[in-house]
Structures are given as C-alpha cells and as structure tokens.
C-alpha positions in Angstrom: 0.1 0.0 0.1 2.7 2.4 0.9 4.2 1.6 -2.7 0.9 2.7 -4.4 0.6 6.0 -2.4 3.9 7.1 -3.1 3.2 6.5 -6.8 0.4 8.7 -6.7 2.3 11.6 -5.1 2.1 14.4 -7.0 6.1 16.3 -7.8 6.1 20.1 -7.4 8.9 22.5 -8.2 9.1 25.7 -5.8 12.0 28.5 -5.8 13.1 29.3 -2.5 14.7 33.3 -2.7 16.2 32.4 0.6 18.4 29.2 -0.4 19.0 30.8 -4.1 17.4 27.5 -5.8 14.8 25.8 -6.3 13.5 23.0 -3.7 11.0 20.0 -4.5 8.3 18.7 -2.5 5.9 16.0 -2.5 2.3 16.4 -1.8 -0.6 13.7 -1.7 -4.4 14.4 -3.4 -6.0 11.3 -3.4 -9.5 13.2 -4.2 -7.9 15.2 -7.5 -6.5 12.0 -8.7 -9.9 9.8 -8.4 -11.6 12.7 -10.1 -9.0 12.8 -12.8 -9.4 8.8 -13.5 -13.1 9.2 -13.4 -13.5 12.6 -16.0 -11.0 10.5 -18.0 -13.1 7.2 -17.4 -16.6 8.8 -18.3 -14.9 9.6 -21.9 -13.3 6.2 -22.6 -16.8 4.3 -21.2 -18.9 6.6 -22.9 -17.1 6.5 -26.4 -16.3 2.2 -26.5 -18.6 0.9 -24.0 -17.4 -1.5 -21.2 -16.7 -3.8 -23.2 -14.7 -1.6 -25.3 -12.6 0.3 -22.8 -9.5 -0.1 -22.2 -7.9 0.7 -18.5 -4.6 1.4 -20.5 -5.9 4.3 -21.8 -7.2 5.6 -18.5 -4.1 4.9 -16.7 -2.0 6.8 -19.6 -4.2 10.0 -20.3 -4.4 10.2 -16.5 -0.4 10.0 -15.8 -1.4 7.0 -13.1 -0.9 3.4 -13.4 -3.2 0.7 -14.0 -2.3 -0.5 -10.2 -3.6 2.7 -8.8 -7.2 2.6 -10.7 -7.7 -0.9 -9.6 -6.4 0.5 -5.8 -9.1 2.8 -5.9 -12.1 1.0 -7.5 -11.1 -2.9 -7.5 -11.7 -3.7 -10.7 -12.9 -2.5 -14.8 -16.3 -3.2 -14.0 -16.2 -1.3 -10.5 -14.7 2.0 -12.3 -17.3 1.9 -14.8 -20.0 1.4 -11.4 -18.2 4.5 -10.1 -18.5 6.4 -13.4 -22.5 5.6 -13.4 -22.8 6.6 -10.0 -21.0 10.2 -10.6 -22.5 11.2 -13.8 -26.0 10.5 -12.2 -24.8 12.4 -9.0 -23.9 15.3 -11.4 -27.0 16.0 -12.7 -29.1 15.4 -9.5 -26.5 17.6 -7.6 -27.1 20.4 -10.3 -31.2 19.7 -10.5 -31.2 20.5 -6.6 -29.7 23.8 -7.2 -33.4 24.5 -9.5 -34.8 25.3 -6.2 -38.0 23.8 -7.5 -40.5 24.1 -4.3 -39.9 28.2 -4.1 -41.5 28.2 -7.9 -45.0 28.1 -8.4 -46.0 25.0 -10.0 -46.2 25.6 -13.5 -43.1 27.8 -13.4 -41.2 24.6 -11.6 -42.3 22.3 -13.9 -41.2 24.5 -17.0 -37.8 24.5 -15.2 -37.7 21.4 -14.8 -38.1 20.3 -18.3 -35.7 23.3 -19.6 -33.4 22.2 -17.3 -33.3 18.5 -18.5 -33.3 19.5 -22.0 -30.4 22.2 -21.6 -28.2 19.7 -19.5 -28.5 16.7 -21.7 -28.0 18.3 -24.8 -24.9 19.7 -22.9 -23.6 16.5 -21.6 -23.6 13.7 -24.7 -21.2 11.4 -22.2 -24.4 11.1 -20.0 -26.4 10.1 -22.9 -24.2 7.5 -24.1 -23.0 5.9 -21.2 -27.1 5.6 -20.4 -27.6 4.2 -23.8 -24.4 1.7 -23.5 -25.7 1.0 -19.6 -29.2 -0.1 -21.3 -27.2 -2.3 -23.9 -26.3 -4.3 -20.6 -29.4 -4.3 -19.5 -28.7 -2.3 -16.6 -27.0 -5.2 -15.2 -23.8 -3.1 -13.8 -26.2 0.0 -12.6 -27.7 -2.7 -10.4 -24.6 -3.2 -8.7 -24.4 0.5 -7.5 -25.0 0.5 -4.0 -26.1 4.5 -3.8 -28.0 4.7 -7.5 -31.8 3.9 -6.4 -31.1 7.1 -3.6 -29.5 9.2 -5.6 -32.7 9.6 -7.9 -35.4 9.5 -5.1 -35.0 13.5 -4.4 -35.7 13.9 -8.7 -38.5 12.0 -8.0 -40.3 13.6 -5.0 -39.5 17.0 -6.6 -41.8 16.4 -9.2 -44.5 14.8 -6.7 -44.2 18.3 -4.6 -44.4 20.3 -6.9 -47.3 18.1 -9.0 -49.5 18.1 -5.6 -49.0 21.7 -5.4 -50.3 21.9 -8.6 -53.3 20.1 -8.0 -53.6 21.5 -4.8 -54.3 25.0 -5.9 -56.4 24.2 -9.4 -53.3 24.3 -11.8 -53.1 20.4 -12.7 -55.3 17.6 -13.5 -55.2 15.2 -10.6 -54.4 11.4 -11.5 -50.7 11.6 -12.4 -47.9 9.9 -11.4 -44.9 11.5 -10.8 -42.4 8.8 -11.6 -44.6 8.8 -15.4 -44.3 12.1 -15.8 -40.5 12.0 -14.9 -40.3 9.4 -17.7 -42.0 11.7 -20.5 -39.8 14.4 -19.6 -36.5 11.9 -19.8 -37.9 10.4 -22.9 -38.2 13.5 -24.7 -35.2 15.4 -24.1 -33.1 12.3 -24.2 -34.4 11.2 -27.8 -33.5 14.1 -28.8 -29.4 13.5 -28.0 -29.1 10.2 -28.3 -30.7 10.0 -31.9 -29.8 13.2 -33.5 -27.4 11.1 -36.1 -29.5 9.2 -37.4 -32.6 11.6 -37.3 -30.8 14.5 -39.0 -29.5 11.7 -42.1 -33.0 10.0 -42.4 -34.7 13.3 -42.2 -32.4 15.8 -44.3 -35.2 18.5 -44.4 -35.4 18.7 -40.9 -34.8 22.1 -38.9 -31.0 22.3 -37.5 -28.7 24.8 -35.9 -29.6 27.1 -32.9 -32.9 28.6 -33.9 -34.2 24.6 -34.1 -32.7 24.0 -31.1 -34.4 26.6 -29.3 -37.8 26.2 -30.8 -37.2 22.1 -29.8 -36.8 22.9 -26.4 -39.7 25.2 -26.2 -42.0 22.4 -27.9 -40.8 19.7 -25.5 -41.8 22.3 -22.4 -44.9 22.9 -23.9 -45.9 19.2 -24.4 -45.4 18.3 -21.0 -46.7 21.5 -19.3 -50.2 21.4 -21.4 -50.5 17.6 -20.7 -50.5 18.3 -16.9 -52.3 21.2 -16.9 -56.1 21.1 -16.2 
C-alpha cells in the first residue's frame, strides 16, 4: 500500500528565494487523482462502452497506473459503476440547485423540463453512458449501492410540485410523478441519442441554434400542457 500511495504523489517544484534556488516537494492528493480518473473514464466508457474501454488508455491519459486505478476502484467493472454513479450524482446535484419548491407549480415544471433538456444536450457523454448501460440491460447499475438513493430526490421534487399544482387547481389530478419524469426524460433524451440517425433520415429537418431553441420550447409546452388542468 505504501508503494501505491507513493506512486500517486505529485511532484511540484518551488523557488526558494533565500536559498537562491529551487527545491522539490511532494504532496498527496488522492481526491484529485480519483476525480481525474473518473473524468477520463467517463469519456472512455461513453465512447467505447464497457467492453471496448481500456484501463491502459485511462491510466495513460491521467498519468497514473493500472495498479492505482484498481487500488481505488477494485476492477474495470468497479470503475464503470463509479462512473455511472458520478454521472447521475452530478445531474441530481445541479437539479437540486433549481429550488423548484420556491417556484409556482407551472413555473417549476417548466424550469425542470428546460433544465433537463439543457443538461442532456450539453452532456452527450451522459446520454451515451445511459445508452450503453441499457445495452448491458442495467446489469452494472443494479450493482450500485447508491444509485437508487441518488434518484429519489428527483421523483420527490416532481411529486411535490405536482401535488402543489393539483391543490391549487393548476394541474389535473390522477397523474404519477414517475410517469411525468419518464415523459420528460424520453423527450429530452431522444433529442441527443437519435440526433445523428434522425438528421440523416430526415435531411430537411431544421437544424442550428434556432431549431434547437424551438425544439426546447416545443418539448416544454408538450409536458406542461399534458399536466395542466
């Protein structure tokens, strides 16, 4: 273990004006090392899937070693699960900062749809990871000890804003929070996951920033009008 920790130490050179030269210091930064590994692994797994991804490539890109990666994450599969968890955690963390509880029900729903659209469009690696894990039939996501809890707040936030809307006579009753979440996810996910095939098949389809903004507005209106009384 000492050799592992030592191999992960970062060397920095500082100037010592009193000594009239430079001296070298070593600092341990395991959190930064793990974060760097996760960032690079996200790209590797998103691009190549679990079977195609290579730990050698991740080690080389992060200037660490396979041994160190296995030390932190246990195995290639363990790293893959950690990447999935981190991807969901990041999304839910940002989502929590929307403070939907402080907005009127309809405004809160609109904000949630817009955020989901923007997040998915701006994070194609997240979409590819989810697509790849669906190819794996959710096998590795099922192994996560935290993924269920990570997503509980998402459904709770929708249920809270929906119940407020029903109580105020804004939303129609009888809808399920998980179903609303699924509809938002489906509409915003497709926009990224199928953009290449859709664009090739329907060559006359509008494209560019104006078309993207129109699509964002269209999806938001679909969801809101479905829920409104």
